[in-house]
N, C-alpha and C positions, 0 to 999 in steps of 0.2 A: 041093493046091488051096488050102489054108489059106495057107500060104506065098505063093503068088502073088497071091492075093487081098490079103493084107497089103502085099506089094510095090505093088500097084496103089493101094492106099489111102495107103500112104506118099508115092507121087508126087502124088497129088490133095491130100495135106496140104502138102507144099512148094510146090505151084504156087498153091495158094488162101490160104495163111496170111497173106501179107503184101499182097495184093490186096484191095480192098474188096468183096469176092464173099462172104465167110463160109466159111472152110476147114471148120467143123462142121456146116454145111448141106451141103457137098460130100461130106463124109465120110459123113453120115446118108442122103444121097440115093444115092449111087454104092454103099454097102453094101447098099442093098436091090436092087441089080439084079446083085451078085455072087453067085457060088455060093452064098454063105451064105445070101443071102436075108433078112439080119436086120440090125438096127441094129448099128453095131461097138461103140456104148456110149461113154459119156461118159468112162467110165475110160480105154479105148483112145486116145480123141482128146486128153484130157489129156496121156498119156504120150507121144504120138507129137509133140506141140508141146514136147516136151524138144529134141527134134532141131532144129525150125526155128528156136526161141529160140538154141540155141547157134550157129546160123548168124548170128543177130543180132549176139551176142558178138563173134563173129569179126569180122564187117563194120566194127562200129562199136569195136572193141578199143582204139584210142587214146582215144577220148572217154570210154569207159567207165573206163579207168584214169585219166584225166585229172579225170574226176568224183569217182572214190571216193578218189582221194589228197587232191585238194582238199578233199573234205568231211571227212575225218579231221583234216586240218592245221588246217581252220578250226574244228573241234570241241575242238583241243587249244590254239587260241589263236595259232597259228604264222602264221596269214595273216586277213586281215578277214572276218568273217562273210558279209559281202555279195559275197565273191568269186564271179564267175559261174557258175564249176563248182561251187563249194560250195553255192550256192543252187540249182543244177539238181539236185544232190543230194538236197535238202530238197523240192524239186517233185516227184522222183519218189518218194520216199518217202509224201508226202502224197497224191499222185495214187493210189497205190496202195491206200489204206485203203479206199476204197468197195467195190472188188470183192472185198477179203478180206472184209469185214464181211457182205455180200450174199451171197458164195458160200457162207459157212458157214451163214449164217441159212436161205438157200431150198437148201441141198444136195439133199435128197430131190426137191423138185419139177425141180430143174435136170436130174438123172438120169434122172427119169421122165416126167412129165406135160410140161414144156416142150420135150422131145425130139419132140412130135407133129408130123407133117410138115404138118399144117394152120398150126401156129404158125410153122414155118419158112418156108412159102410166103408168108404173110403178112408175116413181118418182112423177107423179101428184097425184097419189092415196097414196103412203107412206108420201109423204110430206105433203099433204092435212090433213091426221089424225095426224101427228105430231103438225101442227098448231091448230088443234082443240083441241089436249091435253093441248098444252102449254096456250092457251086462257083460257082453262077450270080450270087449276091447278095454273096458274102464280098467284104471289101474286099482282102484280100490283102496288107495293108500292114505287118503285124507280123511280126517275126522271134524266134527264140528268146529274144533278151535282153529282149522285152517282156513275157515269160510272167510272171504274177503267180500269188501263192499261190492267189488266187479262181479264177482260170482253171485252175490245175492240179486245183483240186476238180471242177470242171465237167468237165475231161477224164477225170478218174477216175472220175466216175458215167457218163460216156458210155463209158467202157472197160468197166464192169461191165455195162453192157447186152449186152454179147458173150456174157455167160453163156446167154442164149438162142440155139440155133441159127438162124442167119439174118441175126443183126444184123451180125456182122462185127467183131471187135475193132479192126482198123484202121481199117474203115470207120467205125464209131461214133465213134472218136477223133478221126479225120482230119475228120469231118462238123462235131464239136464246135469243133475248131480252125478251120475255114472259117467257121464263124457268128462266131466270135470275132473274125476279121479277120486270122487268120495266113495267111502264103503257103503255098501246097501243100507245098512242100519243108519248112518248119518244122514244119507240122503233122504230117506224116508223120514226121518226124525224132523229135519229141518223143513220138509216139504208139509207134515202136518201142523207144524207150529205157524208155518208161514200162511197156510190156508185160513186160518180163525179169522183175522180183520176182514178178509174179503169175502168168505163164506157168509158170516155173519151180518156184515154190511150189506151184501145183496139181498140175503134173505128178509132183513127186517125193513131194507128198501121197499121190496116187493109186498111185504106185509102192509105197510103204509099205502103203497100205491093201488093195493086191490080194494083198500077202505076208500079212498079218496077218489079212485075212477076204476071202478069194476070193467073188466072185459067182457064184452058180451056178444053173442052172435051177430053178425052184419056188421061189426065194426072194423074198420080197416086198420092195419098196424099192429095187429096183436091176436093173439091166439086164446079164443074164448075160453074162460075159466069153467071147466067141465065139472069141478068138485067144490062144495060150498065150504065154509069155514070149519063146520063140525068135522067133515070128511078129510080136509087137510090138516087138522090138528092131530086127529086120530092117526094119521098116515106119518106124521111128524113124532109123535110119542112112539110109535112102534119102530121107526127109523133109529132114533135113540136107543132103544134098548138093544136092538140088532146089531148097532154100530159098535156098541161096547164090547161085545164078545168078539166080532171081527177084528178089531185093533189089536187085542191081545194076541189074537192068532197070527196076524200079518206080522207083527213085530218078533215074534218068535220064529216065524217060518223064515224071515229074508236074513235071519244071523245064521242059518244053515241050508239054506236052498236058493237056487238061481230063480230068475223069473222066467224060465222057459216054458214053465205050463201055462202062463198068463198070456205070453206072446203067441202059443199055438192056439189057445183058445180065442184070442182076437182076431186072429187070421181066419179062422174056421168060421167064427160067428160072422164077421164082415163078408167073407166068402158066400154064406148062405143066406145074407141079407140082399147080397147083389143078385143072387138067384131068384129069390122070391119077388124083387122088385122087377127083375127083367121078365119074369113069366106072368106077372100081372096079379100074383097072390097078395103082394101088398102094395100100395100105392106111396109115393113119396112124400 
């Protein structure tokens, strides 16, 4: 049953990581209804995100290689430092700083208190409404070439909000981009590229942490690991395969449609979660 549950959670992770609906919230909620009846934990969530982020690397492989190559060449003085690709490399680095700092500073709260389903329900609704407003009022005139270092920092803090289940990494960063006047495609593209260092860093950190200091029942300051290494690995591979399909779908979707369906879905899910918590069907 643990393996089946892990596969289900891997599918959920792959389906929701890049949609602005919060994959961590869905893992948190679905985990409660599976045979385990428990929160899969921040550690399991972070590790399975390695699979979805690997899908991003494959999907944007040419862009990533071009950006890394240009960044090193500019650093060595072989091309101008204001080269667009080299500049994008710096923007990704700068935008990654907030989530690293805040993630380390509030690690205990992220893995315990902030995983309360009351927080999840609230952030699903609030950030869903913010996404809808941003999509409605955003000018959508700026493209990636217009991205400034100041905007990169704002994107970075928006991404850091996703440390709270229910916010959504892609949703938070895309919302910030839309408020700043970027097109849907540009906001999403930078959001995906920006997530690579943070997600892989967090995932491999949790892998090392799970090896060095397993979280077991009765230990304070962490959520016990309910899945073993095999189940976690399988879930990560499943998440990778599903995510490849979802990325292609999402990038096509946002070029033609608004985010309204995702806004409605977030509000309905958050509202349903509040009802389930208030009636005692689920515990926070």
